[in-house]
C-alpha positions, 0 to 999 in steps of 0.5 A: 694557901692554895687557890680554889681548885688547886691542891696544896701539893700541886701549888708547892710542886709548881712553885718549887719547880720554878724556884729549884733553879734559883739561889734566892733564900725565899726560893730555897725555902719553897724548895725545902718545903717541897722536899719536907712534904716529899712533893716531886718536882715537875718538868720545867724549861726556860727558867728566868730570874726576874730581878726584884720581882721573882722568877718564872719558867715553863712548867709542863708547858705552862708559864708559871711565875713566882714573886711578891705583890708587885708580880700581881700588879704586873700580871694584872691578877686579882686575888680573892678577899679571903686570900687578900685578908690572909696575906695582909695578916702574914705581911703584918706579922713580918712574913714575906708573901710570895704568890704563884701565878700560872697562865694569868691565874693565881695558884696560891700564896706562901708566907716565908719567914726567917728562922730565929737561931737559938743564939739570937736570943742573947744577941737581941737581949743585949741590944740597947733600945736605941737600936730598935727604931727604924724602918723595920721597928715592928719586926725588931720589937716582935723579935725582942719580945720573943726573947723576953725583952720588953717592947721599946717604943720611941 
């Protein structure tokens, strides 16, 4: 979701440009989306990985930072209620929320999720219910339901 005044292609171009130097799976997903849409990368310098937070680079001379919610707090960036509502829904669905910020201004947000491989269906349906509780219970229940396994709750 691009912020007001930013096109989706510009958002993706800037985010993918920063992430093009990263090996992180989320970064690879953003770069893959740019390729899928045929969005060209921009010129960038000074790439820096921010462990546990994201990555940053100078894109066409402007500082662009890509990362999760912690990034917004550190950069003291506020988000509009509509962006907040959407990102809360994404996170509730088990998706990873990633933000793009340039020069202290929110460019937009992405939702990234793992692709469920076809062979996962058999593996998940064979798991005993005792394997479902835990920190990521919601996501596991949701995955199990996608494969026709009834939801299990303690």
